[in-house]
Structures are given as structure tokens and as C-alpha cells.
N, CA, C and O atoms as a GROMACS GRO file, in nm:
protein
  508
    1MET      N    1   4.490   0.392   4.891
    1MET     CA    2   4.404   0.434   5.000
    1MET      C    3   4.276   0.493   4.942
    1MET      O    4   4.279   0.563   4.841
    2ASP      N    5   4.168   0.466   5.006
    2ASP     CA    6   4.037   0.520   4.971
    2ASP      C    7   4.042   0.674   4.973
    2ASP      O    8   4.104   0.730   5.063
    3PRO      N    9   3.980   0.742   4.876
    3PRO     CA   10   3.985   0.890   4.874
    3PRO      C   11   3.936   0.955   5.003
    3PRO      O   12   3.998   1.049   5.053
    4GLN      N   13   3.826   0.904   5.058
    4GLN     CA   14   3.772   0.962   5.182
    4GLN      C   15   3.875   0.951   5.294
    4GLN      O   16   3.895   1.048   5.368
    5GLN      N   17   3.939   0.836   5.307
    5GLN     CA   18   4.037   0.816   5.415
    5GLN      C   19   4.162   0.901   5.390
    5GLN      O   20   4.220   0.955   5.485
    6GLU      N   21   4.202   0.912   5.266
    6GLU     CA   22   4.320   0.993   5.236
    6GLU      C   23   4.296   1.140   5.269
    6GLU      O   24   4.383   1.207   5.325
    7LEU      N   25   4.177   1.191   5.236
    7LEU     CA   26   4.143   1.329   5.271
    7LEU      C   27   4.135   1.345   5.422
    7LEU      O   28   4.189   1.441   5.476
    8PHE      N   29   4.070   1.252   5.490
    8PHE     CA   30   4.055   1.256   5.635
    8PHE      C   31   4.192   1.263   5.703
    8PHE      O   32   4.215   1.345   5.791
    9THR      N   33   4.283   1.175   5.660
    9THR     CA   34   4.418   1.171   5.716
    9THR      C   35   4.493   1.301   5.689
    9THR      O   36   4.560   1.354   5.778
   10GLU      N   37   4.481   1.353   5.570
   10GLU     CA   38   4.548   1.479   5.534
   10GLU      C   39   4.495   1.594   5.619
   10GLU      O   40   4.573   1.677   5.665
   11LEU      N   41   4.365   1.598   5.640
   11LEU     CA   42   4.307   1.704   5.723
   11LEU      C   43   4.358   1.696   5.867
   11LEU      O   44   4.392   1.798   5.926
   12ILE      N   45   4.363   1.576   5.923
   12ILE     CA   46   4.414   1.560   6.060
   12ILE      C   47   4.557   1.611   6.070
   12ILE      O   48   4.590   1.688   6.159
   13VAL      N   49   4.641   1.568   5.977
   13VAL     CA   50   4.782   1.609   5.980
   13VAL      C   51   4.794   1.761   5.970
   13VAL      O   52   4.866   1.822   6.049
   14ARG      N   53   4.725   1.821   5.874
   14ARG     CA   54   4.735   1.966   5.855
   14ARG      C   55   4.674   2.045   5.972
   14ARG      O   56   4.728   2.150   6.009
   15LEU      N   57   4.566   1.997   6.029
   15LEU     CA   58   4.506   2.065   6.144
   15LEU      C   59   4.601   2.063   6.263
   15LEU      O   60   4.616   2.163   6.333
   16LYS      N   61   4.665   1.949   6.287
   16LYS     CA   62   4.762   1.940   6.397
   16LYS      C   63   4.883   2.029   6.371
   16LYS      O   64   4.935   2.091   6.464
   17GLU      N   65   4.927   2.036   6.245
   17GLU     CA   66   5.039   2.125   6.210
   17GLU      C   67   5.006   2.270   6.239
   17GLU      O   68   5.095   2.348   6.273
   18LYS      N   69   4.879   2.308   6.226
   18LYS     CA   70   4.837   2.445   6.256
   18LYS      C   71   4.821   2.470   6.406
   18LYS      O   72   4.794   2.582   6.449
   19GLY      N   73   4.840   2.364   6.486
   19GLY     CA   74   4.836   2.378   6.630
   19GLY      C   75   4.702   2.353   6.695
   19GLY      O   76   4.686   2.379   6.814
   20TYR      N   77   4.606   2.303   6.620
   20TYR     CA   78   4.476   2.274   6.678
   20TYR      C   79   4.480   2.142   6.755
   20TYR      O   80   4.551   2.049   6.717
   21ASP      N   81   4.403   2.135   6.862
   21ASP     CA   82   4.384   2.014   6.939
   21ASP      C   83   4.275   1.935   6.866
   21ASP      O   84   4.158   1.973   6.871
   22VAL      N   85   4.312   1.826   6.797
   22VAL     CA   86   4.222   1.756   6.705
   22VAL      C   87   4.188   1.617   6.756
   22VAL      O   88   4.275   1.543   6.804
   23TYR      N   89   4.060   1.583   6.745
   23TYR     CA   90   4.011   1.450   6.782
   23TYR      C   91   3.934   1.392   6.663
   23TYR      O   92   3.876   1.465   6.583
   24ASP      N   93   3.936   1.259   6.655
   24ASP     CA   94   3.855   1.191   6.554
   24ASP      C   95   3.813   1.057   6.612
   24ASP      O   96   3.876   1.004   6.703
   25GLY      N   97   3.707   1.003   6.557
   25GLY     CA   98   3.659   0.872   6.602
   25GLY      C   99   3.570   0.879   6.724
   25GLY      O  100   3.472   0.805   6.734
   26PHE      N  101   3.604   0.966   6.818
   26PHE     CA  102   3.522   0.984   6.937
   26PHE      C  103   3.553   1.122   6.994
   26PHE      O  104   3.661   1.177   6.972
   27LEU      N  105   3.459   1.176   7.066
   27LEU     CA  106   3.480   1.305   7.131
   27LEU      C  107   3.579   1.288   7.246
   27LEU      O  108   3.590   1.178   7.301
   28PRO      N  109   3.652   1.392   7.281
   28PRO     CA  110   3.752   1.379   7.388
   28PRO      C  111   3.688   1.355   7.524
   28PRO      O  112   3.569   1.380   7.543
   29PRO      N  113   3.767   1.306   7.619
   29PRO     CA  114   3.714   1.278   7.752
   29PRO      C  115   3.680   1.407   7.828
   29PRO      O  116   3.727   1.515   7.793
   30ASP      N  117   3.598   1.393   7.932
   30ASP     CA  118   3.568   1.506   8.020
   30ASP      C  119   3.699   1.564   8.071
   30ASP      O  120   3.795   1.491   8.097
   31GLY      N  121   3.701   1.695   8.085
   31GLY     CA  122   3.821   1.762   8.134
   31GLY      C  123   3.914   1.810   8.025
   31GLY      O  124   4.014   1.877   8.053
   32THR      N  125   3.884   1.777   7.900
   32THR     CA  126   3.966   1.824   7.788
   32THR      C  127   3.954   1.976   7.778
   32THR      O  128   3.846   2.032   7.792
   33GLU      N  129   4.067   2.041   7.754
   33GLU     CA  130   4.066   2.187   7.742
   33GLU      C  131   4.001   2.230   7.610
   33GLU      O  132   4.013   2.163   7.508
   34TYR      N  133   3.933   2.343   7.617
   34TYR     CA  134   3.871   2.405   7.500
   34TYR      C  135   3.961   2.516   7.451
   34TYR      O  136   4.040   2.568   7.530
   35PRO      N  137   3.955   2.553   7.326
   35PRO     CA  138   3.875   2.494   7.220
   35PRO      C  139   3.942   2.368   7.165
   35PRO      O  140   4.062   2.347   7.182
   36PHE      N  141   3.862   2.286   7.100
   36PHE     CA  142   3.916   2.170   7.031
   36PHE      C  143   3.838   2.148   6.902
   36PHE      O  144   3.726   2.197   6.884
   37VAL      N  145   3.902   2.071   6.812
   37VAL     CA  146   3.846   2.040   6.680
   37VAL      C  147   3.816   1.891   6.676
   37VAL      O  148   3.894   1.809   6.725
   38TYR      N  149   3.702   1.856   6.617
   38TYR     CA  150   3.663   1.716   6.605
   38TYR      C  151   3.629   1.687   6.459
   38TYR      O  152   3.537   1.747   6.403
   39LEU      N  153   3.703   1.595   6.398
   39LEU     CA  154   3.670   1.550   6.262
   39LEU      C  155   3.565   1.441   6.275
   39LEU      O  156   3.590   1.335   6.332
   40ALA      N  157   3.448   1.468   6.222
   40ALA     CA  158   3.334   1.380   6.242
   40ALA      C  159   3.303   1.301   6.115
   40ALA      O  160   3.391   1.239   6.056
   41ASP      N  161   3.180   1.306   6.075
   41ASP     CA  162   3.128   1.223   5.966
   41ASP      C  163   3.192   1.255   5.832
   41ASP      O  164   3.222   1.370   5.800
   42SER      N  165   3.210   1.149   5.755
   42SER     CA  166   3.258   1.159   5.617
   42SER      C  167   3.163   1.081   5.528
   42SER      O  168   3.105   0.980   5.568
   43GLN      N  169   3.149   1.129   5.406
   43GLN     CA  170   3.070   1.056   5.306
   43GLN      C  171   3.143   1.066   5.174
   43GLN      O  172   3.193   1.173   5.138
   44GLN      N  173   3.148   0.956   5.101
   44GLN     CA  174   3.210   0.954   4.969
   44GLN      C  175   3.108   0.908   4.866
   44GLN      O  176   3.039   0.808   4.887
   45VAL      N  177   3.100   0.980   4.756
   45VAL     CA  178   3.013   0.944   4.644
   45VAL      C  179   3.103   0.928   4.522
   45VAL      O  180   3.164   1.024   4.477
   46ASP      N  181   3.110   0.807   4.468
   46ASP     CA  182   3.196   0.778   4.353
   46ASP      C  183   3.123   0.795   4.222
   46ASP      O  184   3.004   0.764   4.210
   47ASP      N  185   3.197   0.845   4.125
   47ASP     CA  186   3.157   0.845   3.985
   47ASP      C  187   3.268   0.771   3.912
   47ASP      O  188   3.380   0.760   3.963
   48ARG      N  189   3.238   0.722   3.794
   48ARG     CA  190   3.342   0.649   3.721
   48ARG      C  191   3.313   0.657   3.573
   48ARG      O  192   3.198   0.657   3.528
   49ASN      N  193   3.422   0.665   3.497
   49ASN     CA  194   3.410   0.645   3.353
   49ASN      C  195   3.506   0.533   3.315
   49ASN      O  196   3.556   0.462   3.402
   50LYS      N  197   3.531   0.515   3.188
   50LYS     CA  198   3.611   0.400   3.145
   50LYS      C  199   3.757   0.407   3.189
   50LYS      O  200   3.822   0.304   3.200
   51THR      N  201   3.808   0.526   3.214
   51THR     CA  202   3.952   0.538   3.240
   51THR      C  203   3.989   0.585   3.381
   51THR      O  204   4.105   0.574   3.420
   52THR      N  205   3.895   0.636   3.456
   52THR     CA  206   3.934   0.690   3.587
   52THR      C  207   3.816   0.689   3.684
   52THR      O  208   3.700   0.681   3.645
   53SER      N  209   3.851   0.698   3.810
   53SER     CA  210   3.750   0.716   3.915
   53SER      C  211   3.757   0.860   3.964
   53SER      O  212   3.864   0.918   3.974
   54PHE      N  213   3.643   0.914   3.992
   54PHE     CA  214   3.637   1.049   4.048
   54PHE      C  215   3.510   1.055   4.132
   54PHE      O  216   3.428   0.963   4.128
   55GLY      N  217   3.495   1.162   4.206
   55GLY     CA  218   3.376   1.170   4.289
   55GLY      C  219   3.382   1.285   4.385
   55GLY      O  220   3.452   1.384   4.363
   56THR      N  221   3.308   1.271   4.494
   56THR     CA  222   3.293   1.377   4.593
   56THR      C  223   3.310   1.319   4.733
   56THR      O  224   3.260   1.210   4.762
   57VAL      N  225   3.380   1.393   4.818
   57VAL     CA  226   3.388   1.358   4.959
   57VAL      C  227   3.329   1.474   5.038
   57VAL      O  228   3.366   1.590   5.017
   58TYR      N  229   3.238   1.442   5.128
   58TYR     CA  230   3.179   1.539   5.218
   58TYR      C  231   3.237   1.514   5.357
   58TYR      O  232   3.237   1.400   5.405
   59GLN      N  233   3.288   1.617   5.422
   59GLN     CA  234   3.348   1.603   5.553
   59GLN      C  235   3.288   1.705   5.648
   59GLN      O  236   3.275   1.823   5.614
   60THR      N  237   3.251   1.661   5.769
   60THR     CA  238   3.201   1.750   5.872
   60THR      C  239   3.310   1.772   5.976
   60THR      O  240   3.372   1.677   6.024
   61ILE      N  241   3.332   1.899   6.012
   61ILE     CA  242   3.434   1.936   6.109
   61ILE      C  243   3.368   2.022   6.216
   61ILE      O  244   3.301   2.121   6.184
   62HIS      N  245   3.388   1.985   6.342
   62HIS     CA  246   3.328   2.057   6.453
   62HIS      C  247   3.435   2.131   6.533
   62HIS      O  248   3.549   2.085   6.543
   63VAL      N  249   3.398   2.244   6.589
   63VAL     CA  250   3.483   2.319   6.682
   63VAL      C  251   3.398   2.349   6.805
   63VAL      O  252   3.286   2.399   6.792
   64TRP      N  253   3.451   2.319   6.924
   64TRP     CA  254   3.381   2.352   7.047
   64TRP      C  255   3.466   2.446   7.131
   64TRP      O  256   3.588   2.432   7.138
   65HIS      N  257   3.399   2.541   7.193
   65HIS     CA  258   3.464   2.634   7.286
   65HIS      C  259   3.381   2.639   7.413
   65HIS      O  260   3.258   2.629   7.408
   66SER      N  261   3.447   2.656   7.526
   66SER     CA  262   3.378   2.652   7.656
   66SER      C  263   3.310   2.782   7.694
   66SER      O  264   3.240   2.788   7.795
   67SER      N  265   3.330   2.886   7.614
   67SER     CA  266   3.268   3.015   7.650
   67SER      C  267   3.186   3.070   7.534
   67SER      O  268   3.242   3.103   7.429
   68PRO      N  269   3.055   3.080   7.551
   68PRO     CA  270   2.972   3.140   7.447
   68PRO      C  271   3.011   3.285   7.417
   68PRO      O  272   2.972   3.339   7.313
   69LYS      N  273   3.086   3.347   7.505
   69LYS     CA  274   3.132   3.484   7.482
   69LYS      C  275   3.253   3.490   7.389
   69LYS      O  276   3.300   3.598   7.355
   70GLN      N  277   3.305   3.374   7.348
   70GLN     CA  278   3.423   3.367   7.262
   70GLN      C  279   3.387   3.338   7.116
   70GLN      O  280   3.459   3.266   7.047
   71ARG      N  281   3.276   3.394   7.070
   71ARG     CA  282   3.232   3.369   6.932
   71ARG      C  283   3.339   3.409   6.832
   71ARG      O  284   3.358   3.341   6.731
   72GLY      N  285   3.408   3.519   6.859
   72GLY     CA  286   3.514   3.563   6.768
   72GLY      C  287   3.626   3.461   6.756
   72GLY      O  288   3.680   3.442   6.648
   73ARG      N  289   3.661   3.396   6.865
   73ARG     CA  290   3.765   3.292   6.863
   73ARG      C  291   3.718   3.171   6.783
   73ARG      O  292   3.795   3.115   6.704
   74VAL      N  293   3.594   3.130   6.801
   74VAL     CA  294   3.540   3.018   6.724
   74VAL      C  295   3.540   3.053   6.575
   74VAL      O  296   3.578   2.971   6.492
   75SER      N  297   3.497   3.174   6.543
   75SER     CA  298   3.496   3.219   6.404
   75SER      C  299   3.637   3.220   6.345
   75SER      O  300   3.657   3.183   6.230
   76GLU      N  301   3.735   3.262   6.425
   76GLU     CA  302   3.875   3.264   6.382
   76GLU      C  303   3.926   3.123   6.352
   76GLU      O  304   3.994   3.101   6.252
   77ILE      N  305   3.892   3.027   6.439
   77ILE     CA  306   3.933   2.888   6.417
   77ILE      C  307   3.866   2.833   6.291
   77ILE      O  308   3.932   2.767   6.210
   78LEU      N  309   3.737   2.859   6.274
   78LEU     CA  310   3.666   2.812   6.154
   78LEU      C  311   3.729   2.869   6.028
   78LEU      O  312   3.744   2.799   5.928
   79LEU      N  313   3.766   2.997   6.032
   79LEU     CA  314   3.833   3.059   5.917
   79LEU      C  315   3.966   2.989   5.888
   79LEU      O  316   3.998   2.962   5.773
   80GLY      N  317   4.042   2.960   5.992
   80GLY     CA  318   4.169   2.890   5.973
   80GLY      C  319   4.151   2.754   5.909
   80GLY      O  320   4.229   2.714   5.823
   81ILE      N  321   4.047   2.683   5.952
   81ILE     CA  322   4.019   2.551   5.894
   81ILE      C  323   3.974   2.566   5.748
   81ILE      O  324   4.015   2.487   5.663
   82LYS      N  325   3.890   2.665   5.721
   82LYS     CA  326   3.847   2.688   5.582
   82LYS      C  327   3.967   2.721   5.493
   82LYS      O  328   3.977   2.670   5.382
   83GLU      N  329   4.058   2.806   5.540
   83GLU     CA  330   4.176   2.840   5.461
   83GLU      C  331   4.260   2.717   5.434
   83GLU      O  332   4.314   2.701   5.325
   84LEU      N  333   4.272   2.629   5.534
   84LEU     CA  334   4.344   2.504   5.515
   84LEU      C  335   4.276   2.421   5.405
   84LEU      O  336   4.343   2.366   5.317
   85CYS      N  337   4.143   2.413   5.410
   85CYS     CA  338   4.068   2.338   5.308
   85CYS      C  339   4.084   2.402   5.170
   85CYS      O  340   4.099   2.330   5.071
   86TYR      N  341   4.080   2.534   5.162
   86TYR     CA  342   4.098   2.602   5.033
   86TYR      C  343   4.233   2.569   4.972
   86TYR      O  344   4.245   2.557   4.850
   87SER      N  345   4.335   2.554   5.056
   87SER     CA  346   4.471   2.532   5.006
   87SER      C  347   4.499   2.386   4.971
   87SER      O  348   4.602   2.356   4.910
   88LEU      N  349   4.411   2.296   5.009
   88LEU     CA  350   4.433   2.154   4.984
   88LEU      C  351   4.394   2.122   4.840
   88LEU      O  352   4.275   2.115   4.807
   89THR      N  353   4.492   2.103   4.755
   89THR     CA  354   4.465   2.077   4.614
   89THR      C  355   4.509   1.938   4.569
   89THR      O  356   4.464   1.888   4.466
   90GLU      N  357   4.598   1.874   4.647
   90GLU     CA  358   4.637   1.738   4.612
   90GLU      C  359   4.692   1.665   4.733
   90GLU      O  360   4.750   1.724   4.824
   91THR      N  361   4.673   1.534   4.730
   91THR     CA  362   4.734   1.443   4.825
   91THR      C  363   4.812   1.342   4.743
   91THR      O  364   4.823   1.357   4.622
   92LYS      N  365   4.865   1.241   4.808
   92LYS     CA  366   4.950   1.146   4.738
   92LYS      C  367   4.885   1.086   4.614
   92LYS      O  368   4.950   1.073   4.510
   93ASN      N  369   4.758   1.049   4.623
   93ASN     CA  370   4.693   0.977   4.513
   93ASN      C  371   4.582   1.051   4.442
   93ASN      O  372   4.529   1.002   4.342
   94PHE      N  373   4.544   1.170   4.492
   94PHE     CA  374   4.426   1.237   4.436
   94PHE      C  375   4.447   1.388   4.425
   94PHE      O  376   4.520   1.449   4.502
   95GLY      N  377   4.380   1.444   4.325
   95GLY     CA  378   4.366   1.588   4.316
   95GLY      C  379   4.235   1.627   4.381
   95GLY      O  380   4.137   1.553   4.374
   96TRP      N  381   4.232   1.746   4.446
   96TRP     CA  382   4.115   1.789   4.522
   96TRP      C  383   4.074   1.928   4.480
   96TRP      O  384   4.157   2.015   4.455
   97ASP      N  385   3.942   1.948   4.474
   97ASP     CA  386   3.885   2.080   4.444
   97ASP      C  387   3.773   2.106   4.544
   97ASP      O  388   3.669   2.041   4.540
   98LEU      N  389   3.796   2.202   4.634
   98LEU     CA  390   3.694   2.237   4.732
   98LEU      C  391   3.580   2.308   4.659
   98LEU      O  392   3.603   2.410   4.594
   99ARG      N  393   3.460   2.255   4.670
   99ARG     CA  394   3.346   2.309   4.597
   99ARG      C  395   3.254   2.393   4.684
   99ARG      O  396   3.212   2.502   4.644
  100ASN      N  397   3.223   2.345   4.804
  100ASN     CA  398   3.129   2.415   4.890
  100ASN      C  399   3.173   2.405   5.035
  100ASN      O  400   3.229   2.304   5.078
  101VAL      N  401   3.144   2.511   5.110
  101VAL     CA  402   3.166   2.512   5.254
  101VAL      C  403   3.042   2.573   5.318
  101VAL      O  404   2.999   2.682   5.282
  102ASN      N  405   2.986   2.501   5.413
  102ASN     CA  406   2.873   2.551   5.490
  102ASN      C  407   2.920   2.568   5.634
  102ASN      O  408   2.971   2.474   5.694
  103GLN      N  409   2.904   2.689   5.688
  103GLN     CA  410   2.950   2.718   5.824
  103GLN      C  411   2.834   2.758   5.913
  103GLN      O  412   2.748   2.838   5.874
  104GLN      N  413   2.831   2.701   6.033
  104GLN     CA  414   2.732   2.737   6.133
  104GLN      C  415   2.802   2.759   6.267
  104GLN      O  416   2.901   2.692   6.297
  105ILE      N  417   2.751   2.853   6.346
  105ILE     CA  418   2.793   2.869   6.485
  105ILE      C  419   2.667   2.860   6.569
  105ILE      O  420   2.573   2.937   6.551
  106LEU      N  421   2.666   2.765   6.661
  106LEU     CA  422   2.547   2.732   6.738
  106LEU      C  423   2.575   2.738   6.888
  106LEU      O  424   2.689   2.721   6.931
  107GLN      N  425   2.472   2.763   6.965
  107GLN     CA  426   2.479   2.746   7.110
  107GLN      C  427   2.465   2.598   7.140
  107GLN      O  428   2.385   2.529   7.076
  108ASP      N  429   2.541   2.548   7.236
  108ASP     CA  430   2.536   2.407   7.272
  108ASP      C  431   2.508   2.398   7.422
  108ASP      O  432   2.589   2.442   7.504
  109THR      N  433   2.395   2.342   7.457
  109THR     CA  434   2.357   2.329   7.598
  109THR      C  435   2.352   2.182   7.640
  109THR      O  436   2.274   2.146   7.728
  110THR      N  437   2.434   2.098   7.579
  110THR     CA  438   2.433   1.956   7.611
  110THR      C  439   2.518   1.922   7.733
  110THR      O  440   2.518   1.806   7.776
  111THR      N  441   2.589   2.019   7.789
  111THR     CA  442   2.668   1.996   7.909
  111THR      C  443   2.616   2.087   8.020
  111THR      O  444   2.526   2.168   7.999
  112ALA      N  445   2.673   2.071   8.138
  112ALA     CA  446   2.631   2.154   8.252
  112ALA      C  447   2.662   2.301   8.230
  112ALA      O  448   2.596   2.389   8.285
  113HIS      N  449   2.764   2.328   8.148
  113HIS     CA  450   2.802   2.465   8.116
  113HIS      C  451   2.776   2.490   7.968
  113HIS      O  452   2.811   2.405   7.885
  114PRO      N  453   2.716   2.603   7.932
  114PRO     CA  454   2.689   2.630   7.791
  114PRO      C  455   2.819   2.639   7.710
  114PRO      O  456   2.920   2.693   7.756
  115LEU      N  457   2.814   2.585   7.590
  115LEU     CA  458   2.928   2.585   7.499
  115LEU      C  459   2.892   2.659   7.371
  115LEU      O  460   2.775   2.686   7.344
  116LEU      N  461   2.994   2.692   7.294
  116LEU     CA  462   2.976   2.744   7.160
  116LEU      C  463   3.024   2.636   7.064
  116LEU      O  464   3.132   2.579   7.083
  117HIS      N  465   2.946   2.609   6.962
  117HIS     CA  466   2.972   2.496   6.872
  117HIS      C  467   2.975   2.546   6.728
  117HIS      O  468   2.874   2.592   6.675
  118GLY      N  469   3.091   2.536   6.665
  118GLY     CA  470   3.104   2.568   6.523
  118GLY      C  471   3.102   2.441   6.441
  118GLY      O  472   3.159   2.340   6.481
  119VAL      N  473   3.036   2.447   6.326
  119VAL     CA  474   3.026   2.330   6.238
  119VAL      C  475   3.060   2.373   6.095
  119VAL      O  476   3.002   2.468   6.042
  120LEU      N  477   3.155   2.301   6.036
  120LEU     CA  478   3.186   2.319   5.893
  120LEU      C  479   3.148   2.192   5.820
  120LEU      O  480   3.186   2.082   5.861
  121SER      N  481   3.073   2.206   5.712
  121SER     CA  482   3.045   2.096   5.621
  121SER      C  483   3.114   2.132   5.490
  121SER      O  484   3.079   2.231   5.426
  122VAL      N  485   3.212   2.051   5.452
  122VAL     CA  486   3.291   2.081   5.333
  122VAL      C  487   3.269   1.974   5.227
  122VAL      O  488   3.252   1.856   5.258
  123GLU      N  489   3.271   2.018   5.103
  123GLU     CA  490   3.252   1.928   4.989
  123GLU      C  491   3.372   1.940   4.897
  123GLU      O  492   3.401   2.047   4.843
  124PHE      N  493   3.443   1.829   4.879
  124PHE     CA  494   3.560   1.822   4.792
  124PHE      C  495   3.530   1.730   4.674
  124PHE      O  496   3.478   1.620   4.693
  125LYS      N  497   3.563   1.773   4.554
  125LYS     CA  498   3.565   1.684   4.438
  125LYS      C  499   3.704   1.624   4.429
  125LYS      O  500   3.803   1.693   4.454
  126PHE      N  501   3.712   1.498   4.393
  126PHE     CA  502   3.844   1.433   4.376
  126PHE      C  503   3.855   1.369   4.239
  126PHE      O  504   3.755   1.331   4.178
  127ASN      N  505   3.980   1.357   4.192
  127ASN     CA  506   4.010   1.284   4.070
  127ASN      C  507   4.150   1.231   4.078
  127ASN      O  508   4.197   1.166   3.984
   0.00000   0.00000   0.00000
């Protein structure tokens, strides 16, 4: 399995095990309860030498909440996801090293009701 896909699959499984409502591929339909987690864009950059492949996978993870007054809850969910990422050191075919995490909490006014939007951009090295 491709490293990016293996990491993506592992994240989905672990996020669901932690009890998060997780979506990927498309945002959930109208009427979905908040908060929810959305695994979004992935990028893989390969490096190679004569004996092995290694590289970097960048993964974006979104959290949405229906109440801008629930910033603490969004922050708590983001922390839980970061802790999950910190603990991910290997999957079936690859070793993983979390290198960077960028966290943002934003106001989201793209719906009729204001939302709170958390964004994690994570960078994993694989070998």
C-alpha cells in the first residue's frame, strides 16, 4: 500500500476508535451533528536511495463545531487528534515520525449559522 494511503487509513481507524465522528472524501450531508472530523487533503513527497524508499506525508485534518462559543471543545478535540498523531510510530509497512503540527482555530461563516473550524496540518516522515 502507498505510504500516504496507509497513513490515511490508520488515522481514520484510530480517530473512530477514539469516538470521533469521522468523514473523508466528502463533507457530511446537511443535518450532520457537530462536532465532526474531516480527513481532507494529503500530499506525499518521496525520497529514495539505493536500498529503500522514504519520504514525507502531509495530512490536513479539519474539525467543525456548530457553536463558536465552544472553542474549548474544539481545542480539546484538536489536542486529542494531535496526541493520536504523536503516538503513531508505525503501521504495517512503514515507520512514522511526526515532524511538525500546525494548528489553527478559525471562525467559519460559510453556512447560515456561524461555525468554529479547527485545522491541523501534520507532517510525517516515513521509512
